VOGU-410038 format. One record per residue (C-alpha): residue number from 1; residue in one letter; chain; x, y, z. Coordinates in pm, 1 decimal, decimal comma. Layout:
ATOM:seq:type:mol:c1:c2:c3
ATOM:NUM:A:A:X:Y:Z
...
//
This chain:
ATOM:seq:type:mol:c1:c2:c3
ATOM:1:M:A:11342,6:23751,8:-250,9
ATOM:2:T:A:10986,2:23812,3:-68,0
ATOM:3:P:A:10977,2:23929,0:277,1
ATOM:4:G:A:10856,1:23688,9:550,1
ATOM:5:L:A:10751,8:23642,9:901,2
ATOM:6:V:A:10704,2:23303,5:1106,9
ATOM:7:I:A:10422,4:23280,5:1331,7
ATOM:8:A:A:10533,8:23064,9:1672,1
ATOM:9:A:A:10492,4:23037,2:2038,7
ATOM:10:A:A:10677,0:22850,1:2322,5
ATOM:11:S:A:10447,0:22529,8:2304,8
ATOM:12:S:A:10176,5:22365,9:2073,2
ATOM:13:G:A:9842,5:22407,2:2131,1
ATOM:14:T:A:9858,2:22771,2:2202,2
ATOM:15:G:A:9677,7:22923,2:1879,9
ATOM:16:K:A:9917,3:22940,3:1619,0
ATOM:17:T:A:9680,7:22785,8:1354,7
ATOM:18:T:A:9418,7:22995,4:1437,5
ATOM:19:L:A:9646,7:23290,0:1398,9
ATOM:20:M:A:9749,3:23161,6:1074,0
ATOM:21:L:A:9460,3:23103,0:926,2
ATOM:22:G:A:9274,9:23416,0:1023,2
ATOM:23:L:A:9552,2:23625,3:957,7
ATOM:24:L:A:9572,6:23443,6:560,4
ATOM:25:A:A:9209,8:23499,3:507,0
ATOM:26:A:A:9233,3:23866,3:652,7
ATOM:27:L:A:9540,1:23946,6:419,0
ATOM:28:R:A:9369,2:23793,2:135,0
ATOM:29:A:A:9027,1:24003,0:188,0
ATOM:30:R:A:9252,3:24304,2:173,0
ATOM:31:G:A:9409,2:24205,2:-178,9
ATOM:32:V:A:9748,2:24090,0:-35,4
ATOM:33:A:A:9900,4:23797,4:-225,2
ATOM:34:V:A:10061,2:23573,2:42,0
ATOM:35:Q:A:10254,1:23263,3:30,4
ATOM:36:P:A:10186,6:23058,2:283,5
ATOM:37:L:A:10435,7:22765,0:451,4
ATOM:38:K:A:10494,4:22520,5:720,1
ATOM:39:C:A:10789,6:22437,9:939,3
ATOM:40:G:A:10839,8:22103,7:1007,4
ATOM:41:P:A:10635,5:21742,5:885,9
ATOM:42:D:A:10279,8:21816,8:861,7
ATOM:43:Y:A:10039,1:21688,9:620,5
ATOM:44:I:A:9723,6:21852,6:749,1
ATOM:45:D:A:9841,3:22235,1:793,3
ATOM:46:P:A:9945,3:22312,9:434,9
ATOM:47:A:A:9564,4:22190,2:311,5
ATOM:48:F:A:9431,8:22441,7:526,0
ATOM:49:H:A:9698,9:22721,9:465,0
ATOM:50:A:A:9582,7:22665,2:74,5
ATOM:51:A:A:9230,2:22718,8:121,9
ATOM:52:A:A:9304,9:23026,1:324,6
ATOM:53:A:A:9546,6:23195,7:73,3
ATOM:54:G:A:9399,5:23051,5:-234,8
ATOM:55:R:A:9777,3:22952,7:-298,4
ATOM:56:S:A:9945,3:22588,9:-213,9
ATOM:57:S:A:10141,5:22595,8:71,2
ATOM:58:V:A:10448,1:22339,2:136,2
ATOM:59:N:A:10667,1:22248,6:415,4
ATOM:60:L:A:11041,9:22361,4:513,3
ATOM:61:D:A:11193,5:22105,9:751,2
ATOM:62:A:A:11551,8:22223,7:906,3
ATOM:63:W:A:11642,6:21854,1:1003,0
ATOM:64:A:A:11566,9:21696,7:670,3
ATOM:65:M:A:11630,1:21942,8:397,8
ATOM:66:T:A:11937,2:22128,9:289,7
ATOM:67:P:A:11975,5:22509,3:316,7
ATOM:68:A:A:11955,1:22512,8:-56,9
ATOM:69:Q:A:11595,5:22338,8:-45,7
ATOM:70:I:A:11445,5:22505,7:220,7
ATOM:71:A:A:11556,8:22872,1:37,2
ATOM:72:A:A:11438,7:22724,8:-323,1
ATOM:73:L:A:11096,4:22608,0:-204,2
ATOM:74:A:A:11081,5:22938,9:3,9
ATOM:75:A:A:11146,4:23136,9:-360,7
ATOM:76:R:A:10920,1:22913,5:-556,7
ATOM:77:T:A:10694,1:23102,3:-776,5
ATOM:78:T:A:10335,4:22999,0:-881,5
ATOM:79:D:A:10083,5:23155,5:-1103,9
ATOM:80:F:A:10111,8:23527,5:-930,7
ATOM:81:P:A:10343,1:23751,4:-759,9
ATOM:82:V:A:10343,4:23743,1:-374,3
ATOM:83:D:A:10368,0:24025,5:-147,9
ATOM:84:L:A:10474,5:23822,2:153,6
ATOM:85:I:A:10553,4:23515,9:312,8
ATOM:86:V:A:10410,6:23356,7:644,0
ATOM:87:T:A:10533,3:23065,9:804,9
ATOM:88:E:A:10357,2:22872,0:1077,7
ATOM:89:G:A:10595,6:22717,4:1313,7
ATOM:90:S:A:10543,4:22375,2:1473,3
ATOM:91:M:A:10548,3:22309,8:1823,8
ATOM:92:G:A:10776,4:22553,1:2024,3
ATOM:93:L:A:10993,5:22784,2:1866,1
ATOM:94:F:A:11284,5:22635,3:1953,5
ATOM:95:D:A:11181,2:22258,6:2008,4
ATOM:96:G:A:11389,3:21973,5:1778,9
ATOM:97:V:A:11558,4:21665,5:1831,7
ATOM:98:A:A:11870,3:21645,8:1973,8
ATOM:99:V:A:12132,6:21590,9:1669,7
ATOM:100:P:A:12117,2:21817,6:1379,2
ATOM:101:G:A:12032,2:21712,9:1042,5
ATOM:102:E:A:12052,2:21911,9:659,2
ATOM:103:T:A:12007,7:22279,8:808,9
ATOM:104:G:A:11965,7:22205,7:1216,7
ATOM:105:T:A:11722,2:22033,0:1461,1
ATOM:106:G:A:11410,4:22083,3:1311,0
ATOM:107:A:A:11301,7:22378,0:1500,2
ATOM:108:S:A:11093,7:22675,7:1387,8
ATOM:109:A:A:11373,9:22905,4:1507,2
ATOM:110:D:A:11625,8:22729,9:1243,9
ATOM:111:I:A:11375,0:22817,2:960,1
ATOM:112:A:A:11349,3:23187,3:1093,5
ATOM:113:A:A:11716,0:23229,7:1136,7
ATOM:114:L:A:11789,4:23078,3:790,4
ATOM:115:M:A:11563,8:23262,5:598,2
ATOM:116:G:A:11629,8:23646,8:808,4
ATOM:117:W:A:11239,3:23625,4:905,5
ATOM:118:P:A:11126,8:23750,6:1202,6
ATOM:119:V:A:10923,7:23605,8:1458,4
ATOM:120:I:A:10578,4:23702,5:1602,2
ATOM:121:L:A:10502,2:23497,4:1900,2
ATOM:122:V:A:10152,9:23406,6:1972,0
ATOM:123:I:A:10113,5:23392,5:2353,6
ATOM:124:D:A:9855,8:23191,1:2477,6
ATOM:125:A:A:9768,7:23396,7:2827,7
ATOM:126:S:A:9524,7:23208,3:3000,9
ATOM:127:G:A:9589,1:23188,3:3368,8
ATOM:128:Q:A:9872,1:23423,7:3303,9
ATOM:129:A:A:9915,8:23802,4:3315,5
ATOM:130:Q:A:10228,4:23997,4:3365,5
ATOM:131:T:A:10439,5:23645,8:3369,8
ATOM:132:A:A:10321,4:23633,9:3023,7
ATOM:133:A:A:10600,1:23885,1:2918,6
ATOM:134:A:A:10834,8:23720,6:3095,8
ATOM:135:V:A:10787,1:23398,4:2874,6
ATOM:136:A:A:10811,8:23607,9:2589,5
ATOM:137:L:A:11096,8:23776,7:2673,8
ATOM:138:G:A:11303,9:23460,8:2740,8
ATOM:139:L:A:11183,1:23299,8:2398,0
ATOM:140:A:A:11342,1:23672,7:2233,0
ATOM:141:Q:A:11652,4:23631,9:2432,3
ATOM:142:F:A:11739,5:23266,2:2356,5
ATOM:143:R:A:11920,0:23248,8:2035,1
ATOM:144:A:A:12078,1:23606,6:1921,2
ATOM:145:D:A:11983,6:23475,8:1560,4
ATOM:146:V:A:11641,9:23523,1:1596,6
ATOM:147:T:A:11433,6:23804,1:1605,7
ATOM:148:V:A:11090,6:23805,3:1785,3
ATOM:149:A:A:10942,2:24068,7:1612,1
ATOM:150:G:A:10612,2:24132,3:1858,3
ATOM:151:V:A:10328,6:23909,2:1990,8
ATOM:152:V:A:9952,0:23840,8:1957,7
ATOM:153:L:A:9782,6:23807,6:2269,7
ATOM:154:N:A:9534,3:23451,6:2253,1
ATOM:155:K:A:9282,9:23346,0:2521,0
ATOM:156:I:A:9244,9:23693,7:2671,0
ATOM:157:A:A:8937,9:23680,1:2926,2
ATOM:158:S:A:8861,6:24017,8:2980,3
ATOM:159:P:A:8984,0:24398,9:2944,6
ATOM:160:R:A:9106,9:24376,0:3300,6
ATOM:161:H:A:9301,5:24052,7:3204,8
ATOM:162:E:A:9421,7:24234,0:2880,4
ATOM:163:A:A:9587,6:24535,5:3066,4
ATOM:164:L:A:9745,4:24362,7:3321,4
ATOM:165:V:A:9934,3:24157,6:3030,1
ATOM:166:R:A:9976,6:24406,5:2846,4
ATOM:167:R:A:10158,6:24621,2:3121,3
ATOM:168:G:A:10393,9:24336,9:3136,2
ATOM:169:F:A:10512,8:24396,0:2772,3
ATOM:170:E:A:10540,9:24749,8:2801,9
ATOM:171:S:A:10804,4:24668,9:3081,1
ATOM:172:I:A:10988,4:24456,3:2820,4
ATOM:173:G:A:10966,9:24687,9:2516,5
ATOM:174:L:A:10826,2:24429,2:2325,2
ATOM:175:P:A:10523,2:24547,5:2095,6
ATOM:176:V:A:10165,6:24355,1:2079,0
ATOM:177:L:A:10027,3:24350,8:1744,3
ATOM:178:G:A:9738,3:24189,1:1848,2
ATOM:179:V:A:9465,4:24066,1:2113,9
ATOM:180:L:A:9256,8:23770,2:2033,2
ATOM:181:P:A:8953,7:23703,5:2281,5
ATOM:182:R:A:8904,6:23393,5:2458,9
ATOM:183:A:A:8504,6:23399,8:2320,2
ATOM:184:A:A:8637,7:23389,9:1963,7
ATOM:185:G:A:8495,1:23086,6:1901,0
ATOM:186:I:A:8767,4:23000,1:1613,9
ATOM:187:E:A:8889,0:22685,0:1716,3
ATOM:188:L:A:8947,8:22366,4:1497,3
ATOM:189:P:A:8805,7:22033,2:1546,2
ATOM:190:S:A:9012,5:21745,5:1622,2
ATOM:191:R:A:8985,7:21352,2:1502,6
ATOM:192:H:A:9211,8:21053,7:1471,2
ATOM:193:L:A:9554,8:21102,1:1524,9
ATOM:194:G:A:9464,1:21426,2:1672,7
ATOM:195:L:A:9415,3:21548,4:1336,2
ATOM:196:V:A:9156,0:21666,9:1077,7
ATOM:197:Q:A:9189,7:21715,9:727,7
ATOM:198:A:A:9093,7:22037,5:549,0
ATOM:199:E:A:8843,7:21867,7:306,1
ATOM:200:E:A:8662,3:21677,2:584,4
ATOM:201:T:A:8590,8:22004,2:780,8
ATOM:202:G:A:8223,6:22137,4:730,4
ATOM:203:E:A:8166,2:22474,7:622,5
ATOM:204:L:A:8533,2:22543,7:574,3
ATOM:205:E:A:8464,6:22837,2:418,3
ATOM:206:R:A:8260,1:23001,5:675,5
ATOM:207:L:A:8522,5:22892,2:995,4
ATOM:208:L:A:8748,5:23077,4:733,2
ATOM:209:S:A:8579,0:23411,0:733,6
ATOM:210:H:A:8489,4:23412,1:1099,2
ATOM:211:A:A:8850,5:23349,3:1140,3
ATOM:212:G:A:8936,5:23658,0:885,2
ATOM:213:E:A:8717,4:23864,8:1024,9
ATOM:214:I:A:8855,5:23791,1:1381,1
ATOM:215:V:A:9203,1:23869,6:1321,1
ATOM:216:A:A:9124,6:24197,2:1084,4
ATOM:217:E:A:8914,2:24333,6:1410,7
ATOM:218:H:A:9158,6:24232,5:1697,7
ATOM:219:C:A:9493,6:24246,9:1549,1
ATOM:220:D:A:9700,3:24543,6:1363,5
ATOM:221:L:A:9718,8:24390,5:1061,5
ATOM:222:D:A:9950,5:24714,2:887,2
ATOM:223:A:A:10208,5:24643,9:1178,4
ATOM:224:I:A:10210,2:24281,8:1131,9
ATOM:225:M:A:10284,9:24301,0:791,7
ATOM:226:G:A:10556,4:24572,5:844,2
ATOM:227:C:A:10763,8:24311,5:1082,1
ATOM:228:A:A:10812,4:24092,2:780,3
ATOM:229:N:A:11181,6:24097,5:643,5
ATOM:230:T:A:11456,1:23845,4:451,8
ATOM:231:Q:A:11787,3:23732,5:468,1
ATOM:232:E:A:12003,2:23896,6:252,5
ATOM:233:G:A:12238,5:23665,5:45,5
ATOM:234:S:A:12255,5:23387,1:-192,9
ATOM:235:F:A:12224,0:22978,9:-109,6
ATOM:236:A:A:12369,7:22727,2:-343,7
ATOM:237:P:A:12149,7:22594,9:-625,5
ATOM:238:Y:A:11894,7:22322,4:-564,6
ATOM:239:R:A:11809,6:22036,0:-798,2
ATOM:240:P:A:11507,1:21793,6:-665,5
ATOM:241:A:A:11543,3:21430,3:-697,3
ATOM:242:P:A:11360,6:21301,0:-1056,1
ATOM:243:P:A:11004,0:21188,5:-983,9
ATOM:244:P:A:10973,2:20835,3:-936,7
ATOM:245:G:A:10823,9:20757,0:-1259,6
ATOM:246:Q:A:10703,5:20986,5:-1566,2
ATOM:247:R:A:10337,1:20897,0:-1534,7
ATOM:248:I:A:10252,5:20838,5:-1169,5
ATOM:249:A:A:9905,4:20653,2:-1072,7
ATOM:250:L:A:9870,4:20817,2:-725,8
ATOM:251:A:A:9588,4:20706,7:-466,4
ATOM:252:R:A:9419,4:21023,1:-361,4
ATOM:253:D:A:9114,5:21011,0:-139,6
ATOM:254:A:A:9010,5:21002,8:250,3
ATOM:255:A:A:9187,1:20702,7:309,4
ATOM:256:F:A:9510,6:20818,5:155,0
ATOM:257:S:A:9570,1:21163,5:174,1
ATOM:258:F:A:9923,8:21208,9:339,5
ATOM:259:V:A:10147,0:21307,8:100,4
ATOM:260:Y:A:10400,3:21604,6:99,2
ATOM:261:P:A:10314,1:21921,6:-157,9
ATOM:262:H:A:10661,4:21999,2:-248,4
ATOM:263:L:A:10694,2:21633,4:-362,5
ATOM:264:M:A:10430,9:21626,7:-632,7
ATOM:265:E:A:10548,9:21986,1:-721,6
ATOM:266:A:A:10895,1:21817,8:-754,5
ATOM:267:W:A:10733,3:21551,3:-939,8
ATOM:268:R:A:10547,1:21794,7:-1168,6
ATOM:269:A:A:10885,7:21994,1:-1211,8
ATOM:270:G:A:11090,2:21662,6:-1325,8
ATOM:271:G:A:10808,2:21649,2:-1606,5
ATOM:272:A:A:10552,2:21356,9:-1436,1
ATOM:273:S:A:10214,4:21337,9:-1494,2
ATOM:274:I:A:10023,8:21246,4:-1200,9
ATOM:275:L:A:9720,0:21042,0:-1225,5
ATOM:276:P:A:9488,0:21026,3:-930,8
ATOM:277:F:A:9275,3:20720,7:-847,4
ATOM:278:S:A:9060,9:20638,9:-521,7
ATOM:279:P:A:9065,8:20325,9:-347,9
ATOM:280:L:A:8723,4:20408,1:-181,5
ATOM:281:A:A:8563,2:20444,0:-497,5
ATOM:282:D:A:8709,2:20129,8:-578,0
ATOM:283:E:A:8898,4:20268,4:-849,8
ATOM:284:A:A:9235,4:20064,4:-1027,2
ATOM:285:P:A:9558,3:20227,3:-1111,6
ATOM:286:D:A:9528,0:20396,8:-1448,7
ATOM:287:P:A:9688,5:20132,7:-1667,7
ATOM:288:S:A:9894,2:20356,6:-1859,2
ATOM:289:A:A:10086,8:20453,3:-1524,2
ATOM:290:D:A:10477,8:20336,0:-1518,4
ATOM:291:V:A:10433,9:20301,8:-1101,1
ATOM:292:C:A:10178,0:20337,9:-832,9
ATOM:293:W:A:10233,2:20511,5:-527,2
ATOM:294:L:A:10003,9:20480,2:-257,9
ATOM:295:P:A:10073,1:20768,5:26,5
ATOM:296:G:A:9972,4:20739,3:402,2
ATOM:297:G:A:9632,5:20784,8:564,5
ATOM:298:Y:A:9319,1:20667,0:715,4
ATOM:299:P:A:9325,9:20304,6:585,7
ATOM:300:E:A:9212,1:20134,5:910,7
ATOM:301:L:A:8962,3:20376,7:930,2
ATOM:302:H:A:8820,7:20231,3:582,1
ATOM:303:A:A:8938,2:19869,1:633,9
ATOM:304:G:A:8645,2:19696,7:584,0
ATOM:305:R:A:8512,5:19887,1:243,4
ATOM:306:L:A:8897,6:19862,8:67,1
ATOM:307:S:A:8906,8:19505,6:155,9
ATOM:308:G:A:8531,1:19445,1:-50,9
ATOM:309:N:A:8663,5:19697,1:-347,1
ATOM:310:R:A:8771,2:19408,3:-579,7
ATOM:311:N:A:8839,3:19651,8:-855,6
ATOM:312:F:A:9107,6:19841,9:-630,1
ATOM:313:V:A:9237,6:19501,5:-452,3
ATOM:314:E:A:9289,7:19367,1:-820,9
ATOM:315:G:A:9411,9:19649,2:-1011,0
ATOM:316:V:A:9717,9:19729,6:-769,8
ATOM:317:R:A:9760,7:19333,7:-754,0
ATOM:318:N:A:9775,2:19316,3:-1143,1
ATOM:319:F:A:9990,4:19657,6:-1145,5
ATOM:320:A:A:10216,2:19509,2:-934,7
ATOM:321:Q:A:10320,9:19232,1:-1149,3
ATOM:322:T:A:10500,6:19385,5:-1396,8
ATOM:323:R:A:10578,4:19761,7:-1264,6
ATOM:324:P:A:10713,9:19939,4:-929,1
ATOM:325:V:A:10423,7:19999,0:-672,3
ATOM:326:H:A:10540,1:20207,2:-354,6
ATOM:327:G:A:10317,2:20262,6:14,3
ATOM:328:E:A:10396,3:20502,3:266,3
ATOM:329:C:A:10283,7:20437,8:612,5
ATOM:330:G:A:9903,5:20395,6:583,2
ATOM:331:G:A:9959,2:20296,8:200,2
ATOM:332:Y:A:10270,3:20032,2:349,7
ATOM:333:M:A:9988,4:19856,1:554,6
ATOM:334:A:A:9734,8:19846,8:300,5
ATOM:335:L:A:9988,8:19667,4:52,3
ATOM:336:G:A:10033,2:19420,3:370,4
ATOM:337:A:A:9855,3:19106,9:433,0
ATOM:338:G:A:9614,1:19252,1:687,3
ATOM:339:I:A:9489,7:19524,1:928,1
ATOM:340:V:A:9351,9:19479,0:1263,0
ATOM:341:D:A:9167,1:19753,2:1350,1
ATOM:342:A:A:9041,0:19967,3:1682,9
ATOM:343:E:A:8805,3:19697,1:1758,0
ATOM:344:G:A:9019,4:19405,0:1697,4
ATOM:345:Q:A:8881,7:19299,6:1413,5
ATOM:346:R:A:9125,0:19203,0:1087,0
ATOM:347:H:A:9086,2:19302,3:720,5
ATOM:348:E:A:9262,8:19130,3:461,9
ATOM:349:M:A:9442,7:19386,2:291,2
ATOM:350:L:A:9626,5:19374,4:-81,0
ATOM:351:G:A:9852,4:19069,8:15,8
ATOM:352:L:A:10148,2:19222,5:-196,1
ATOM:353:F:A:10377,8:19169,1:178,4
ATOM:354:G:A:10325,8:18949,7:434,0
ATOM:355:L:A:10321,1:19250,9:664,5
ATOM:356:E:A:10042,2:19234,0:955,8
ATOM:357:T:A:9943,4:19545,7:1160,3
ATOM:358:S:A:9725,1:19622,6:1451,7
ATOM:359:F:A:9571,0:19900,5:1605,7
ATOM:360:A:A:9418,5:19697,0:1887,0
ATOM:361:K:A:9659,0:19792,6:2131,8
ATOM:362:R:A:9779,3:20152,8:2005,0
ATOM:363:K:A:10130,4:20264,7:2073,9
ATOM:364:M:A:10246,7:20610,1:1891,6
ATOM:365:H:A:10549,4:20540,5:1662,9
ATOM:366:L:A:10654,4:20933,7:1633,5
ATOM:367:G:A:10990,2:21098,3:1488,4
ATOM:368:Y:A:11225,2:21153,6:1190,1
ATOM:369:R:A:11392,5:20894,6:1017,0
ATOM:370:R:A:11687,5:20833,2:845,8
ATOM:371:A:A:11661,4:20572,1:594,6
ATOM:372:D:A:11982,4:20406,9:375,4
ATOM:373:L:A:11845,7:20163,1:109,3
ATOM:374:M:A:11952,3:19832,5:85,6
ATOM:375:S:A:11729,7:19799,2:-236,7
ATOM:376:P:A:11603,3:20008,0:-480,3
ATOM:377:M:A:11260,2:20188,5:-482,1
ATOM:378:P:A:11086,3:20422,9:-738,1
ATOM:379:G:A:11314,6:20732,7:-772,3
ATOM:380:F:A:11599,6:20614,7:-574,2
ATOM:381:A:A:11856,2:20322,7:-618,2
ATOM:382:T:A:12007,3:20111,4:-349,5
ATOM:383:G:A:12275,5:20304,4:-130,6
ATOM:384:H:A:12083,5:20607,1:-147,8
ATOM:385:A:A:12004,2:20761,9:219,1
ATOM:386:L:A:11698,7:20948,6:252,9
ATOM:387:R:A:11523,9:21182,5:534,7
ATOM:388:G:A:11171,2:21121,1:638,0
ATOM:389:H:A:10945,6:21159,7:934,1
ATOM:390:E:A:10680,5:20836,0:1102,6
ATOM:391:F:A:10394,2:20917,1:1290,9
ATOM:392:H:A:10138,6:20618,9:1310,4
ATOM:393:Y:A:9968,8:20416,9:1594,8
ATOM:394:A:A:9993,5:20027,5:1444,4
ATOM:395:N:A:10220,6:19812,6:1589,9
ATOM:396:I:A:10391,5:19539,0:1381,8
ATOM:397:L:A:10262,5:19175,4:1422,6
ATOM:398:S:A:10472,0:19031,0:1163,6
ATOM:399:Q:A:10667,7:19199,8:873,0
ATOM:400:P:A:10890,0:18917,0:724,6
ATOM:401:D:A:10946,6:19050,1:364,5
ATOM:402:A:A:11319,7:19139,1:310,7
ATOM:403:P:A:11368,1:19481,0:463,1
ATOM:404:L:A:11402,6:19796,7:233,5
ATOM:405:A:A:11624,4:19984,5:440,2
ATOM:406:R:A:11860,0:20020,6:750,0
ATOM:407:V:A:11635,6:20273,2:940,8
ATOM:408:V:A:11729,2:20484,7:1254,4
ATOM:409:D:A:11623,2:20780,3:1442,3
ATOM:410:P:A:11747,3:21101,0:1470,6
ATOM:411:N:A:11988,4:20983,5:1743,1
ATOM:412:G:A:12155,7:20694,5:1542,0
ATOM:413:A:A:11961,1:20453,6:1705,5
ATOM:414:E:A:11806,2:20140,9:1482,3
ATOM:415:V:A:11421,2:20109,6:1471,5
ATOM:416:P:A:11239,3:19794,3:1388,1
ATOM:417:E:A:11018,2:19962,8:1091,5
ATOM:418:T:A:11250,3:19894,7:796,6
ATOM:419:G:A:10993,0:19910,0:548,9
ATOM:420:S:A:10979,4:19615,4:293,9
ATOM:421:V:A:11038,3:19496,2:-35,3
ATOM:422:R:A:10929,7:19188,8:-263,8
ATOM:423:V:A:10994,8:19124,5:-622,8
ATOM:424:M:A:10763,7:18973,2:-824,2
ATOM:425:P:A:10749,3:18694,8:-1084,3
ATOM:426:E:A:10690,0:18916,5:-1375,7
ATOM:427:G:A:10951,5:19183,6:-1288,9
ATOM:428:G:A:10733,8:19390,6:-1070,8
ATOM:429:R:A:10880,8:19547,2:-772,9
ATOM:430:V:A:10689,5:19618,9:-440,5
ATOM:431:T:A:10882,4:19862,4:-164,3
ATOM:432:G:A:10715,5:20021,2:137,0
ATOM:433:T:A:10810,2:20208,8:425,6
ATOM:434:F:A:10678,6:20323,4:776,6
ATOM:435:F:A:10809,2:20670,1:711,2
ATOM:436:H:A:10714,7:20946,1:467,0
ATOM:437:L:A:10979,4:21078,4:266,2
ATOM:438:I:A:11102,5:21436,8:300,4
ATOM:439:A:A:11359,5:21449,5:113,8
ATOM:440:E:A:11713,2:21270,2:-14,8
ATOM:441:A:A:11986,5:21302,2:269,2
ATOM:442:T:A:12334,7:21463,0:215,6
ATOM:443:C:A:12461,8:21442,0:536,2
//
């Protein structure tokens, strides 16, 4: 397998994505073929990875995925050979849930240990000097099966600051592979839900080019590449779940964009054709499709426009009379009767469920979910167990339809976001969930 490494940190907000994007851009400029990957449930970072590396990125999830699926996704092949795998961690290196899932707790460390990938720590040294080395030493010694190969220092204020921080790392023998100055100016913008999508970022090419130049100037690229390693041994064969249909009408625009890349790759590998349509452009599902899928996204930011796009509204309503329609999170809310936006204004939605949701009083709903299906949904029969992730600020005002599943959090506690199912008089079936599907559960 191609050698790899993991970019991780002690916490969120330390500069992992900054280093990841700059490293991808810098290595690509050198002619190195890099396969980017992302630990954990994240829709945003893989799109930025793809823009920087020129190659699609997928998620690896230690709570939702089996070791075989993780290894298969890491080893997947596309149009050109790969020289190096670089995986961006999530949150802190060892942060996960309390109860393990398919492979681990969902921590980035679980992926590093499973795949034998050394970790490069991004150390936010702002407000610290030699203490930064103590933090890194604790991370390096926390788990015997995780190897920390070196660090990249971020937010260094001055040459004097750098000298003091370096002295700490010399005392513990952990290599400093790069030093990013505080004035580098390559921060990504932030917006609704704390997220900004790659396609919404103005001058993305310029930002990535600048990040690549900064990382190439201030990091030892050869030393970073030299840290990469791979796990010896073999994994069980992995066969992904079948696609939800052979011709999938997929809503795809700024309102509906959150679908995991590995799912679409699996659908295509299963022989399915994906037929994108834009609800914001008032497009209806392709009439030749045998299933319609509305992913998550930001329908609440476009609710008035969506409500008035009659071709879209009537097209999905007509499609649902005879064929399956499924919605995830934002897609689920759009299938409901109405959405109340942040200003308190209600917008009529598709009305295929009685679901009413509101953003007037925001409340975060976040975490892994296990769903045991009480009714079939596209691609899965009754009784199948699924693993996914929920992240939204909507409150349920009414959820009157039959529940799609029994849904629990990682600790086994039931959550009220059960999803919904409605069977139409002409044989169509509409299903929806607040969680985003990651993988089928095996345990």
